[in-house]
KEBAVO-350237 format. One record per residue: y, x negated, z negated of N, C-alpha, C in turn; residue number from 1. Coordinates in Angstrom, 2 decimals, decimal comma, padded with zeros to 5 digits. Example, Ala and Ser with C-alpha at 12.3 -4.5 7.8 and 13.67 -1.06 7.14 Angstrom:
// KEBAVO-350237
+---------+---------+---------+---------+---------+---------+---------+---------+---------+-----+
!  nnorth !   neast !     nup ! canorth !  caeast !    caup !  cnorth !   ceast !     cup ! num !
+---------+---------+---------+---------+---------+---------+---------+---------+---------+-----+
! -005,69 ! -013,19 ! -007,80 ! -004,50 ! -012,30 ! -007,80 ! -003,30 ! -013,20 ! -007,80 !   1 !
! -002,25 ! -012,85 ! -007,08 ! -001,06 ! -013,67 ! -007,14 !  000,03 ! -012,90 ! -007,87 !   2 !
+---------+---------+---------+---------+---------+---------+---------+---------+---------+-----+
//
This chain:
// KEBAVO-350237
+---------+---------+---------+---------+---------+---------+---------+---------+---------+-----+
!  nnorth !   neast !     nup ! canorth !  caeast !    caup !  cnorth !   ceast !     cup ! num !
+---------+---------+---------+---------+---------+---------+---------+---------+---------+-----+
!  012,65 !  034,38 ! -015,74 !  012,91 !  033,62 ! -014,54 !  013,96 !  034,10 ! -013,47 !   1 !
!  014,66 !  035,07 ! -014,04 !  015,50 !  035,66 ! -013,31 !  016,73 !  035,35 ! -013,66 !   2 !
!  017,05 !  034,49 ! -014,88 !  018,57 !  033,97 ! -015,45 !  017,99 !  032,44 ! -014,95 !   3 !
!  017,36 !  031,73 ! -014,63 !  016,68 !  030,49 ! -015,01 !  016,81 !  030,02 ! -013,45 !   4 !
!  016,46 !  031,21 ! -012,56 !  016,78 !  030,97 ! -011,44 !  018,19 !  031,54 ! -010,47 !   5 !
!  018,74 !  031,96 ! -011,61 !  020,20 !  032,81 ! -011,14 !  019,75 !  033,35 ! -010,15 !   6 !
!  018,59 !  034,29 ! -009,87 !  018,88 !  035,43 ! -008,95 !  020,17 !  036,66 ! -009,34 !   7 !
!  019,99 !  036,79 ! -010,25 !  020,92 !  037,86 ! -011,12 !  022,41 !  037,72 ! -010,34 !   8 !
!  022,62 !  036,29 ! -010,30 !  024,16 !  035,77 ! -009,90 !  024,00 !  035,93 ! -008,80 !   9 !
!  023,67 !  036,23 ! -007,76 !  023,50 !  036,22 ! -005,75 !  024,07 !  037,75 ! -005,93 !  10 !
!  023,87 !  038,54 ! -006,82 !  024,69 !  040,30 ! -006,27 !  023,86 !  040,94 ! -005,56 !  11 !
!  024,55 !  041,34 ! -004,38 !  023,48 !  042,24 ! -003,67 !  023,21 !  043,93 ! -004,57 !  12 !
!  023,94 !  043,85 ! -005,31 !  022,95 !  045,23 ! -006,36 !  021,99 !  045,57 ! -006,41 !  13 !
!  020,88 !  044,19 ! -006,17 !  019,43 !  044,65 ! -006,84 !  019,34 !  044,30 ! -008,27 !  14 !
!  017,95 !  045,13 ! -008,63 !  017,40 !  045,16 ! -009,91 !  015,59 !  045,63 ! -009,83 !  15 !
!  015,76 !  045,58 ! -011,22 !  014,30 !  046,08 ! -011,25 !  013,34 !  044,89 ! -010,43 !  16 !
!  012,37 !  045,65 ! -010,01 !  011,41 !  044,87 ! -009,03 !  011,99 !  043,79 ! -007,84 !  17 !
!  012,86 !  044,74 ! -007,66 !  013,76 !  043,82 ! -006,19 !  014,28 !  042,54 ! -007,05 !  18 !
!  014,69 !  042,52 ! -007,71 !  015,13 !  041,08 ! -008,60 !  014,56 !  040,43 ! -009,30 !  19 !
!  013,05 !  041,04 ! -009,52 !  011,99 !  040,49 ! -010,42 !  011,54 !  039,27 ! -008,93 !  20 !
!  011,44 !  040,48 ! -007,75 !  010,79 !  039,55 ! -006,73 !  011,76 !  038,06 ! -006,17 !  21 !
!  012,79 !  038,30 ! -005,67 !  013,62 !  037,50 ! -005,74 !  013,80 !  036,17 ! -006,21 !  22 !
!  014,09 !  036,35 ! -008,20 !  013,73 !  035,23 ! -008,22 !  012,69 !  034,50 ! -008,39 !  23 !
!  011,24 !  035,13 ! -008,62 !  009,80 !  034,44 ! -008,63 !  009,84 !  034,13 ! -006,92 !  24 !
!  010,15 !  034,64 ! -006,02 !  010,17 !  034,40 ! -004,52 !  010,60 !  033,07 ! -004,21 !  25 !
!  011,50 !  032,91 ! -005,06 !  012,29 !  031,47 ! -004,47 !  011,64 !  030,35 ! -005,29 !  26 !
!  011,10 !  030,59 ! -006,45 !  009,89 !  029,25 ! -006,97 !  008,34 !  029,53 ! -006,52 !  27 !
!  008,63 !  030,62 ! -006,12 !  006,79 !  030,64 ! -005,29 !  007,02 !  031,76 ! -004,25 !  28 !
!  006,95 !  031,01 ! -003,07 !  007,19 !  031,52 ! -002,25 !  006,10 !  033,17 ! -001,29 !  29 !
!  005,00 !  032,67 ! -002,40 !  003,75 !  033,92 ! -001,98 !  004,21 !  034,78 ! -002,95 !  30 !
!  004,72 !  035,27 ! -004,47 !  004,72 !  035,17 ! -005,30 !  004,88 !  036,99 ! -005,02 !  31 !
!  006,08 !  037,21 ! -004,13 !  006,58 !  038,99 ! -003,41 !  005,58 !  039,26 ! -003,52 !  32 !
!  004,45 !  038,90 ! -002,86 !  002,93 !  039,66 ! -002,27 !  002,19 !  040,29 ! -003,20 !  33 !
!  001,95 !  039,25 ! -004,64 !  001,74 !  039,62 ! -005,94 !  002,10 !  040,22 ! -006,41 !  34 !
!  003,11 !  040,78 ! -006,62 !  004,65 !  041,41 ! -007,12 !  004,05 !  042,59 ! -006,76 !  35 !
!  004,26 !  043,12 ! -005,38 !  003,87 !  044,58 ! -004,67 !  002,43 !  044,75 ! -004,82 !  36 !
!  001,19 !  043,87 ! -004,95 !  000,29 !  044,53 ! -005,75 ! -000,04 !  045,07 ! -006,27 !  37 !
!  001,01 !  044,05 ! -007,93 !  000,49 !  044,67 ! -009,06 !  001,26 !  045,70 ! -009,53 !  38 !
!  002,34 !  045,78 ! -008,33 !  003,18 !  047,13 ! -008,77 !  002,76 !  048,46 ! -008,06 !  39 !
!  002,01 !  047,92 ! -007,38 !  001,77 !  049,00 ! -006,63 !  000,30 !  049,64 ! -007,54 !  40 !
! -000,70 !  048,62 ! -008,19 ! -001,58 !  049,26 ! -009,09 ! -001,63 !  049,97 ! -009,73 !  41 !
! -000,24 !  049,58 ! -010,68 !  000,15 !  049,94 ! -011,83 !  000,49 !  051,64 ! -011,76 !  42 !
!  001,46 !  051,69 ! -010,25 !  001,70 !  052,77 ! -010,29 !  001,04 !  053,95 ! -010,38 !  43 !
! -000,23 !  053,48 ! -008,82 ! -001,05 !  054,50 ! -008,97 ! -002,45 !  054,78 ! -009,72 !  44 !
! -002,48 !  053,60 ! -011,12 ! -003,33 !  054,05 ! -012,03 ! -002,23 !  054,85 ! -013,07 !  45 !
! -000,68 !  054,71 ! -012,71 ! -000,31 !  055,46 ! -013,91 ! -000,36 !  057,26 ! -013,45 !  46 !
!  000,00 !  057,28 ! -012,05 ! -000,48 !  058,57 ! -011,03 ! -001,67 !  058,77 ! -011,32 !  47 !
! -002,63 !  058,68 ! -011,65 ! -003,63 !  058,94 ! -011,45 ! -004,26 !  059,42 ! -013,09 !  48 !
! -003,69 !  058,78 ! -013,96 ! -003,71 !  058,78 ! -015,35 ! -003,03 !  059,95 ! -015,84 !  49 !
! -001,88 !  060,39 ! -015,61 ! -001,31 !  061,49 ! -015,69 ! -001,59 !  062,52 ! -014,83 !  50 !
! -001,90 !  062,52 ! -013,43 ! -002,74 !  063,58 ! -013,12 ! -004,05 !  064,15 ! -014,01 !  51 !
! -004,41 !  063,19 ! -014,38 ! -005,93 !  063,84 ! -015,69 ! -005,27 !  064,66 ! -016,08 !  52 !
! -004,41 !  063,59 ! -017,20 ! -003,79 !  064,29 ! -018,90 ! -003,51 !  065,56 ! -018,47 !  53 !
! -002,73 !  065,35 ! -017,26 ! -001,84 !  066,70 ! -017,16 ! -002,63 !  068,00 ! -017,14 !  54 !
! -004,20 !  067,63 ! -016,27 ! -004,90 !  068,55 ! -015,81 ! -006,08 !  069,22 ! -016,91 !  55 !
! -006,28 !  068,17 ! -017,57 ! -006,58 !  068,48 ! -019,49 ! -005,79 !  068,96 ! -019,78 !  56 !
! -004,63 !  069,21 ! -020,21 ! -003,49 !  069,83 ! -020,79 ! -003,29 !  071,08 ! -020,77 !  57 !
! -003,38 !  071,35 ! -019,33 ! -002,79 !  072,73 ! -018,29 ! -003,97 !  073,61 ! -018,48 !  58 !
! -005,33 !  072,88 ! -018,34 ! -006,82 !  073,69 ! -018,31 ! -006,87 !  074,14 ! -020,06 !  59 !
! -006,30 !  073,46 ! -020,82 ! -006,61 !  073,61 ! -022,40 ! -005,42 !  074,94 ! -022,73 !  60 !
! -004,32 !  074,76 ! -021,91 ! -002,97 !  075,62 ! -022,47 ! -003,87 !  077,33 ! -022,05 !  61 !
! -004,22 !  077,07 ! -020,52 ! -004,24 !  078,11 ! -019,92 ! -005,42 !  078,89 ! -019,08 !  62 !
! -006,42 !  078,08 ! -020,16 ! -007,57 !  078,35 ! -019,64 ! -008,81 !  077,54 ! -018,64 !  63 !
! -009,67 !  077,09 ! -019,17 ! -010,63 !  075,97 ! -018,06 ! -011,43 !  076,73 ! -016,66 !  64 !
! -010,49 !  077,47 ! -015,63 ! -010,96 !  078,04 ! -014,31 ! -010,71 !  077,03 ! -013,34 !  65 !
! -011,47 !  076,81 ! -012,41 ! -010,99 !  076,27 ! -010,81 ! -009,79 !  076,62 ! -010,60 !  66 !
! -009,16 !  077,80 ! -011,03 ! -007,55 !  078,52 ! -010,03 ! -006,90 !  077,49 ! -010,75 !  67 !
! -006,97 !  077,25 ! -012,52 ! -005,83 !  076,66 ! -013,19 ! -005,89 !  075,54 ! -012,41 !  68 !
! -007,07 !  074,63 ! -012,76 ! -007,28 !  073,55 ! -012,25 ! -006,53 !  073,06 ! -010,83 !  69 !
! -006,68 !  073,67 ! -009,53 ! -005,81 !  073,78 ! -008,44 ! -004,54 !  073,92 ! -008,96 !  70 !
! -004,25 !  075,12 ! -009,89 ! -002,63 !  075,62 ! -009,62 ! -001,88 !  074,36 ! -010,11 !  71 !
! -002,40 !  073,73 ! -011,09 ! -002,19 !  071,98 ! -011,68 ! -001,84 !  071,52 ! -010,64 !  72 !
! -002,78 !  070,53 ! -009,61 ! -002,82 !  069,81 ! -008,74 ! -001,63 !  069,99 ! -007,90 !  73 !
! -001,85 !  071,80 ! -007,13 ! -000,88 !  071,77 ! -006,01 !  000,89 !  071,30 ! -006,92 !  74 !
!  000,84 !  072,05 ! -008,48 !  002,53 !  071,84 ! -008,77 !  002,49 !  070,20 ! -009,20 !  75 !
!  001,50 !  069,31 ! -009,36 !  001,45 !  068,17 ! -009,50 !  001,51 !  067,47 ! -008,29 !  76 !
!  001,32 !  067,68 ! -007,07 !  001,22 !  067,01 ! -005,68 !  003,21 !  067,44 ! -005,31 !  77 !
!  003,68 !  068,80 ! -006,07 !  004,82 !  069,42 ! -005,27 !  006,03 !  068,41 ! -006,05 !  78 !
!  005,76 !  067,98 ! -007,17 !  006,52 !  067,47 ! -007,90 !  006,36 !  065,64 ! -007,75 !  79 !
!  005,17 !  065,05 ! -007,11 !  005,04 !  063,92 ! -006,18 !  006,23 !  063,72 ! -004,99 !  80 !
!  006,05 !  064,70 ! -004,48 !  007,25 !  064,66 ! -003,47 !  008,29 !  064,71 ! -004,09 !  81 !
!  008,49 !  065,43 ! -004,42 !  010,27 !  065,97 ! -005,27 !  010,73 !  064,43 ! -005,82 !  82 !
!  009,57 !  063,58 ! -006,91 !  010,11 !  062,64 ! -008,15 !  010,20 !  061,55 ! -006,42 !  83 !
!  009,42 !  061,17 ! -005,38 !  009,40 !  060,30 ! -004,36 !  010,50 !  060,10 ! -003,59 !  84 !
!  011,34 !  061,92 ! -002,88 !  012,32 !  062,16 ! -002,16 !  014,16 !  061,87 ! -003,51 !  85 !
!  013,66 !  062,13 ! -004,77 !  014,99 !  061,99 ! -004,98 !  015,26 !  060,98 ! -005,51 !  86 !
!  016,65 !  061,03 ! -006,32 !  017,60 !  059,71 ! -006,97 !  016,56 !  059,19 ! -008,49 !  87 !
!  016,82 !  057,47 ! -008,11 !  015,70 !  057,89 ! -009,28 !  016,44 !  057,67 ! -010,97 !  88 !
!  017,73 !  058,06 ! -011,26 !  018,25 !  058,54 ! -011,76 !  017,73 !  059,90 ! -012,35 !  89 !
!  017,48 !  060,99 ! -011,43 !  017,85 !  062,26 ! -011,69 !  016,40 !  061,91 ! -011,88 !  90 !
!  015,60 !  061,54 ! -011,43 !  013,60 !  061,40 ! -011,46 !  014,00 !  060,76 ! -013,59 !  91 !
!  014,69 !  060,33 ! -013,82 !  014,54 !  059,70 ! -015,32 !  014,88 !  060,44 ! -016,42 !  92 !
!  016,42 !  060,95 ! -015,78 !  016,79 !  062,57 ! -016,30 !  015,78 !  063,58 ! -016,67 !  93 !
!  015,23 !  063,97 ! -015,75 !  014,09 !  064,61 ! -015,61 !  012,69 !  064,63 ! -016,85 !  94 !
!  013,08 !  063,59 ! -016,67 !  011,00 !  063,31 ! -017,47 !  012,02 !  062,79 ! -018,77 !  95 !
!  012,75 !  062,09 ! -019,18 !  013,53 !  062,21 ! -020,48 !  013,56 !  063,88 ! -021,09 !  96 !
!  014,11 !  064,72 ! -020,32 !  014,44 !  065,82 ! -020,67 !  012,88 !  066,48 ! -020,89 !  97 !
!  011,78 !  066,20 ! -019,76 !  010,57 !  067,04 ! -020,27 !  010,20 !  066,55 ! -021,64 !  98 !
!  010,43 !  065,29 ! -022,03 !  009,82 !  064,74 ! -023,02 !  010,58 !  065,15 ! -024,22 !  99 !
!  011,71 !  065,52 ! -024,36 !  012,48 !  066,04 ! -025,25 !  011,73 !  067,21 ! -025,32 ! 100 !
!  011,33 !  068,18 ! -024,39 !  011,15 !  069,58 ! -024,38 !  009,42 !  069,56 ! -025,51 ! 101 !
!  008,80 !  068,56 ! -024,82 !  007,34 !  068,65 ! -025,61 !  008,00 !  068,05 ! -027,41 ! 102 !
!  008,97 !  067,45 ! -027,41 !  008,93 !  067,14 ! -028,88 !  009,37 !  068,54 ! -029,33 ! 103 !
!  010,03 !  069,19 ! -029,36 !  010,78 !  070,61 ! -029,78 !  009,19 !  071,85 ! -030,48 ! 104 !
!  007,92 !  071,92 ! -030,01 !  007,43 !  072,55 ! -030,89 !  006,13 !  071,15 ! -031,57 ! 105 !
!  006,24 !  070,27 ! -030,96 !  005,86 !  069,53 ! -031,99 !  006,74 !  069,42 ! -033,58 ! 106 !
!  007,60 !  069,40 ! -033,43 !  008,41 !  069,00 ! -034,69 !  008,55 !  070,52 ! -035,65 ! 107 !
!  008,34 !  071,66 ! -034,55 !  007,91 !  073,17 ! -035,05 !  006,58 !  073,57 ! -036,23 ! 108 !
!  005,74 !  072,43 ! -035,31 !  004,54 !  072,88 ! -035,73 !  004,40 !  071,37 ! -036,74 ! 109 !
!  004,99 !  070,65 ! -036,91 !  005,25 !  069,66 ! -038,06 !  005,96 !  070,42 ! -039,39 ! 110 !
!  006,55 !  071,06 ! -038,80 !  007,30 !  071,50 ! -040,39 !  006,86 !  072,84 ! -040,85 ! 111 !
!  005,90 !  073,60 ! -040,18 !  004,98 !  074,55 ! -040,51 !  003,41 !  073,91 ! -040,97 ! 112 !
!  003,23 !  072,93 ! -040,86 !  002,23 !  072,52 ! -041,75 !  002,37 !  071,23 ! -042,57 ! 113 !
!  003,66 !  070,95 ! -042,99 !  004,05 !  070,55 ! -044,14 !  003,15 !  070,67 ! -045,11 ! 114 !
!  003,35 !  071,84 ! -045,69 !  002,77 !  072,63 ! -047,10 !  001,42 !  072,06 ! -046,99 ! 115 !
!  000,50 !  072,53 ! -045,71 ! -000,80 !  072,12 ! -045,82 ! -001,07 !  070,72 ! -045,78 ! 116 !
! -000,31 !  069,59 ! -045,08 ! -000,41 !  068,32 ! -045,16 ! -000,11 !  067,88 ! -046,54 ! 117 !
!  000,82 !  068,67 ! -047,54 !  001,08 !  068,24 ! -049,22 ! -000,17 !  068,22 ! -049,40 ! 118 !
! -000,75 !  069,56 ! -049,97 ! -001,64 !  069,91 ! -050,65 ! -002,97 !  069,11 ! -050,51 ! 119 !
! -003,10 !  069,04 ! -049,28 ! -004,26 !  068,05 ! -048,66 ! -004,27 !  066,61 ! -048,95 ! 120 !
! -002,54 !  066,21 ! -049,41 ! -002,65 !  064,89 ! -049,39 ! -002,20 !  064,62 ! -051,09 ! 121 !
! -002,28 !  065,58 ! -052,08 ! -002,47 !  066,16 ! -053,34 ! -003,85 !  065,82 ! -054,03 ! 122 !
! -004,65 !  066,65 ! -052,87 ! -005,88 !  066,69 ! -053,15 ! -006,77 !  065,02 ! -053,10 ! 123 !
! -006,24 !  064,57 ! -052,39 ! -006,86 !  063,27 ! -051,62 ! -006,40 !  062,01 ! -052,64 ! 124 !
! -005,23 !  062,42 ! -052,74 ! -004,93 !  061,42 ! -053,86 ! -005,52 !  061,49 ! -055,70 ! 125 !
! -005,72 !  062,61 ! -055,91 ! -006,34 !  062,79 ! -056,78 ! -008,15 !  062,44 ! -056,33 ! 126 !
! -008,32 !  062,56 ! -055,51 ! -009,90 !  062,42 ! -055,37 ! -009,94 !  060,61 ! -055,92 ! 127 !
! -009,14 !  059,69 ! -055,14 ! -009,20 !  058,49 ! -055,10 ! -008,50 !  057,94 ! -056,62 ! 128 !
! -008,21 !  058,38 ! -057,57 ! -007,67 !  058,65 ! -058,55 ! -009,13 !  058,87 ! -059,84 ! 129 !
! -009,72 !  059,40 ! -059,19 ! -011,45 !  059,74 ! -059,67 ! -012,13 !  058,99 ! -059,74 ! 130 !
! -012,00 !  058,57 ! -058,64 ! -013,12 !  057,09 ! -058,13 ! -012,86 !  055,94 ! -058,70 ! 131 !
+---------+---------+---------+---------+---------+---------+---------+---------+---------+-----+
//
């Protein structure tokens, strides 16, 4: 739709949802309102789901207490304010860095558990041959 309507050629440095809204709005004048609702609901549901996921992970790591749960919620709210007021490039950089930092302990764990996995896989293959 963006290419067909030529919305990308109009310039103004638009990108993302703004560009999509202009493209669909040129064909269906009411569509930007629908797009706003969809984007808002997607952002809100993402916020809620990651808040829940994060509090469960935090309390698993540091103990399932009311204090830890409240501490995580306060930290989460602080990061919401920081994320809303920061440049999008910086938010994406922080997010990518966080995902990378989570990958490091996972890779170490995979490396350390490889011998156990190899042993279990060998036992499973032998069990399949016997059956």
